[in-house]
C-alpha positions as CSV (number, residue, x, y, z in Angstrom):
1,X,-3.9,10.4,4.6
2,X,-3.1,13.4,6.9
3,X,0.6,13.7,7.5
4,X,1.9,14.4,11.0
5,X,3.0,18.0,11.5
6,X,6.8,18.6,11.8
7,X,6.1,20.7,14.8
8,X,6.3,19.2,18.3
9,X,5.1,22.3,19.8
10,X,4.2,26.0,18.7
11,X,7.4,27.7,17.7
12,X,8.5,30.6,19.8
13,X,10.5,33.6,18.8
14,X,14.3,33.2,19.4
15,X,17.1,35.6,20.5
16,X,19.0,37.1,17.6
17,X,22.7,36.2,17.3
18,X,25.4,38.3,18.9
19,X,26.8,41.0,16.7
20,X,30.0,38.9,15.6
21,X,27.8,36.2,14.2
22,X,25.4,38.5,12.5
23,X,28.3,40.5,11.1
24,X,29.7,37.3,9.4
25,X,26.3,36.5,8.0
26,X,26.0,40.0,6.6
27,X,29.5,39.8,5.1
28,X,28.6,36.5,3.4
29,X,25.3,37.9,2.1
30,X,26.6,41.4,1.1
31,X,27.0,40.4,-2.6
32,X,23.3,39.5,-2.8
33,X,22.2,42.5,-0.8
34,X,24.2,44.8,-3.2
35,X,22.9,42.9,-6.3
36,X,19.3,43.3,-5.4
37,X,17.4,45.3,-8.0
38,X,15.6,48.4,-7.1
39,X,12.3,47.1,-8.1
40,X,12.7,44.3,-5.5
41,X,12.9,46.7,-2.6
42,X,10.1,46.6,0.0
43,X,9.1,49.4,2.2
44,X,10.2,48.7,5.8
45,X,6.7,48.2,7.2
46,X,7.7,45.7,9.8
47,X,9.8,45.9,13.1
48,X,13.1,44.3,12.0
49,X,14.2,42.8,15.4
50,X,10.7,41.2,15.9
51,X,10.6,39.6,12.6
52,X,14.2,38.3,12.8
53,X,13.3,36.7,16.2
54,X,10.2,35.2,14.5
55,X,12.0,33.7,11.6
56,X,14.7,32.3,13.8
57,X,12.1,30.7,15.9
58,X,10.2,29.0,13.2
59,X,13.4,28.0,11.1
60,X,13.7,24.5,12.7
61,X,10.1,23.5,11.7
62,X,10.9,24.9,8.1
63,X,14.1,23.0,7.8
64,X,12.1,19.7,8.9
65,X,10.2,20.2,5.6
66,X,13.3,20.7,3.4
67,X,13.4,17.2,1.8
68,X,9.6,17.1,1.2
69,X,9.7,20.5,-0.4
70,X,12.6,19.5,-2.6
71,X,10.9,16.4,-3.6
72,X,7.4,17.6,-4.4
73,X,8.2,21.1,-5.5
74,X,11.3,20.6,-7.9
75,X,10.9,24.0,-9.5
76,X,10.9,25.7,-6.0
77,X,14.1,27.6,-5.2
78,X,15.1,25.8,-2.3
79,X,18.0,28.2,-1.6
80,X,15.4,30.6,-0.2
81,X,15.1,28.1,2.7
82,X,18.8,27.3,2.8
83,X,19.8,30.9,3.2
84,X,17.0,32.0,5.4
85,X,19.1,32.1,8.5
86,X,21.8,34.0,7.0
87,X,19.3,36.5,5.6
88,X,17.8,36.9,8.9
89,X,21.1,37.6,10.7
90,X,22.2,39.9,7.9
91,X,19.0,41.9,8.4
92,X,19.7,42.1,12.0
93,X,23.1,43.4,11.5
94,X,22.2,45.8,8.9
95,X,19.5,47.2,11.3
96,X,22.2,47.6,14.1
97,X,24.5,49.2,11.7
98,X,21.8,51.7,10.8
99,X,21.4,52.6,14.4
100,X,24.9,52.9,15.2
101,X,25.6,56.6,14.6
102,X,23.8,59.7,16.0
103,X,25.0,59.9,19.6
104,X,24.4,56.2,20.2
105,X,27.5,56.0,22.5
106,X,26.3,58.8,24.8
107,X,23.1,57.0,25.2
108,X,24.5,53.7,26.4
109,X,24.6,54.5,30.2
110,X,21.0,55.5,30.6
111,X,19.9,52.7,28.2
112,X,21.7,50.1,30.4
113,X,20.3,51.5,33.4
114,X,16.8,51.3,32.0
115,X,17.4,47.8,30.6
116,X,18.4,45.8,33.7
117,X,15.2,46.2,35.6
118,X,12.9,46.1,32.5
119,X,14.5,42.8,31.5
120,X,14.1,41.4,35.0
121,X,10.4,42.4,35.2
122,X,9.5,40.9,31.9
123,X,11.4,37.8,32.5
124,X,9.8,37.2,35.7
125,X,6.4,37.6,34.1
126,X,7.5,35.2,31.4
127,X,8.5,32.6,33.7
128,X,5.2,32.8,35.5
129,X,3.5,32.4,32.1
130,X,5.6,29.7,31.1
131,X,4.8,27.7,34.2
132,X,1.1,28.1,33.2
133,X,1.8,26.8,29.8
134,X,1.2,30.1,28.1
135,X,4.7,30.8,26.9
136,X,7.4,28.4,25.7
137,X,9.4,27.3,28.8
138,X,12.6,26.4,26.9
139,X,12.7,29.9,25.3
140,X,12.2,31.6,28.5
141,X,14.9,29.6,30.2
142,X,17.4,30.4,27.3
143,X,16.7,34.0,27.8
144,X,17.3,33.6,31.6
145,X,20.7,32.1,30.9
146,X,21.9,35.3,29.3
147,X,24.7,37.3,30.9
148,X,26.4,40.6,30.1
149,X,25.4,43.6,28.0
150,X,25.1,41.8,24.8
151,X,22.8,39.3,26.1
152,X,20.8,41.8,28.0
153,X,20.1,43.7,24.8
154,X,19.2,40.4,22.9
155,X,17.1,39.3,25.8
156,X,15.0,42.3,25.5
157,X,14.5,41.8,21.8
158,X,13.4,38.1,22.5
159,X,11.3,39.0,25.3
160,X,9.4,41.7,23.2
161,X,8.9,39.4,20.3
162,X,7.8,36.5,22.7
163,X,5.1,38.7,24.3
164,X,4.0,40.1,21.1
165,X,3.6,36.8,19.4
166,X,1.3,35.5,22.2
167,X,-0.2,38.8,23.4
168,X,-3.8,37.6,22.6
169,X,-3.2,34.7,24.8
170,X,-1.5,36.4,27.8
171,X,-3.1,39.8,27.9
172,X,-5.0,40.1,31.3
173,X,-2.9,37.2,32.8
174,X,0.2,39.2,33.2
175,X,1.7,42.4,34.9
176,X,3.6,43.1,31.8
177,X,2.3,46.0,29.9
178,X,2.2,47.0,26.2
179,X,4.5,49.9,27.0
180,X,7.1,47.6,28.5
181,X,7.0,45.1,25.6
182,X,7.4,48.0,23.1
183,X,10.1,49.5,25.0
184,X,12.2,46.4,25.3
185,X,12.0,46.0,21.5
186,X,13.3,49.6,21.1
187,X,16.2,49.6,23.5
188,X,17.7,46.2,22.8
189,X,18.8,47.2,19.3
190,X,19.7,50.6,20.5
191,X,22.2,49.2,23.2
192,X,23.8,47.0,20.7
193,X,24.4,49.9,18.4
194,X,25.8,51.9,21.1
195,X,28.2,49.1,22.1
196,X,29.4,49.0,18.6
197,X,30.0,52.7,18.5
198,X,31.9,52.7,21.8
199,X,34.1,49.7,20.5
200,X,34.6,50.6,16.7
201,X,33.3,54.0,16.2
202,X,30.9,55.0,13.5
203,X,30.8,53.1,10.3
204,X,29.4,54.1,6.9
205,X,27.3,57.2,6.4
206,X,23.7,57.4,6.6
207,X,22.7,56.8,2.9
208,X,24.8,53.7,2.7
209,X,23.6,52.2,6.0
210,X,20.0,53.1,5.1
211,X,20.3,51.4,1.7
212,X,21.8,48.3,3.0
213,X,19.2,47.8,5.7
214,X,16.3,48.2,3.2
215,X,18.1,45.7,0.8
216,X,18.8,43.1,3.6
217,X,15.2,43.5,4.9
218,X,13.8,43.0,1.4
219,X,15.9,39.9,0.8
220,X,14.7,38.3,4.1
221,X,11.0,39.1,3.4
222,X,11.1,37.6,-0.2
223,X,13.0,34.6,0.9
224,X,10.6,33.9,3.9
225,X,7.7,34.6,1.5
226,X,8.6,32.2,-1.0
227,X,9.4,29.5,1.7
228,X,5.9,30.3,3.3
229,X,4.2,29.6,-0.1
230,X,5.9,26.3,-0.4
231,X,4.9,25.2,3.2
232,X,1.2,26.4,2.2
233,X,1.1,24.1,-0.6
234,X,2.8,21.3,0.9
235,X,0.6,21.3,4.1
236,X,-2.7,22.4,2.5
237,X,-4.6,19.2,3.4
238,X,-3.2,19.4,7.1
239,X,-4.2,23.0,7.6
240,X,-1.2,23.9,9.8
241,X,0.7,25.9,7.4
242,X,0.3,29.0,9.3
243,X,1.6,27.5,12.5
244,X,4.7,26.3,10.7
245,X,5.4,29.5,8.8
246,X,3.1,32.2,10.3
247,X,2.8,35.5,8.4
248,X,5.3,38.1,9.4
249,X,2.5,40.5,9.6
250,X,0.8,38.7,12.5
251,X,1.0,40.6,15.6
252,X,1.7,43.9,13.7
253,X,-0.2,46.8,15.1
254,X,-1.8,49.7,13.5
255,X,0.6,52.3,14.8
256,X,1.0,55.5,12.7
257,X,3.6,54.9,9.9
258,X,6.9,56.6,10.3
259,X,8.9,57.9,7.3
260,X,10.5,54.5,6.9
261,X,7.3,52.4,7.7
262,X,5.1,53.4,4.9
263,X,3.4,50.2,3.5
264,X,0.3,48.8,5.2
265,X,-0.3,45.3,6.3
266,X,-2.3,43.1,4.1
267,X,-6.1,43.5,4.4
268,X,-6.6,40.1,5.6
269,X,-4.1,40.1,8.1
270,X,-5.4,42.5,10.8
271,X,-2.8,43.5,13.4
272,X,-3.1,42.0,16.9
273,X,-1.0,42.4,19.9
274,X,0.9,45.2,21.6
275,X,2.0,48.1,19.6
276,X,5.3,47.3,17.7
277,X,8.3,49.6,18.7
278,X,8.3,52.5,16.4
279,X,10.9,52.4,13.7
280,X,14.0,53.1,15.9
281,X,13.8,56.7,16.6
282,X,16.7,58.7,17.3
283,X,18.8,58.2,20.3
284,X,18.5,61.2,22.4
285,X,15.5,62.2,20.4
286,X,17.3,63.3,17.3
287,X,16.3,62.0,13.7
288,X,17.0,58.4,13.3
289,X,20.6,57.8,12.6
290,X,21.7,56.1,9.4
291,X,24.6,54.3,10.1
292,X,26.4,51.3,11.2
293,X,29.5,51.1,13.2
294,X,32.1,48.8,11.8
295,X,32.1,45.3,13.3
296,X,29.9,45.2,16.3
297,X,31.4,42.7,18.3
298,X,30.4,40.8,21.7
299,X,33.0,42.5,23.8
300,X,31.5,43.6,27.1
301,X,32.7,47.2,27.8
302,X,33.3,48.5,31.2
303,X,30.9,51.0,32.4
């Protein structure tokens, strides 16, 4: 007998947590991040803000299957699912930390000046698409409710992920452009990094920040991959596993690889959608900074 899907509707990417919550998840996960062996590291071949938004969006559907996974797959490491949210937020924080040096504070004002109209344009387009049933209305309403610099940055990340995930459905039906979607994904994290530097100064050096970022990313991808395999087994007959736990490579484009984005997407998962934000390039055009500011908190600075 076909079992009903745990999904009431297609999951949509969600806004990443504010820096204080992400920092708490990072601190909690740090022992696992540091203990990850070198042979478990994965080249950062995906856009971290996008996949964090994607994982957070599908998490409720995955948790709805937790008891079934534990019952029918007793040897499966259920901790991969239980810790998935913490791993996603830890990867988000490690990414922000990696961005937080190299002139981030000086770039804050121009970034904010660009962010406000970009957010409003994409949000207005998203609301129109939501009214037509092409984007998730609840997700768009949640983005609209955001206020302040922190929310503006997270809103841009969520909007970029939302448009990217549904680009094949909305292209030609919206005024939003691929360039705008890409740019939103780029400057959201840069704003949060710059806010962190303004509030707390620069953190660890480039090498340590880059290493933690790579480890946190790898931990997240491994955990999601294991959970996705369990879902594929459990929902094989229903054929809805890819809706419940879609590939992290879905929507990834064929942009040229950067020095930190070296691996290619699996051959059977061809990229689709607007070009992903390039691996965060340096603020002010310099080489990408490597390091995190101390706690990036949610305080809204005065401009």
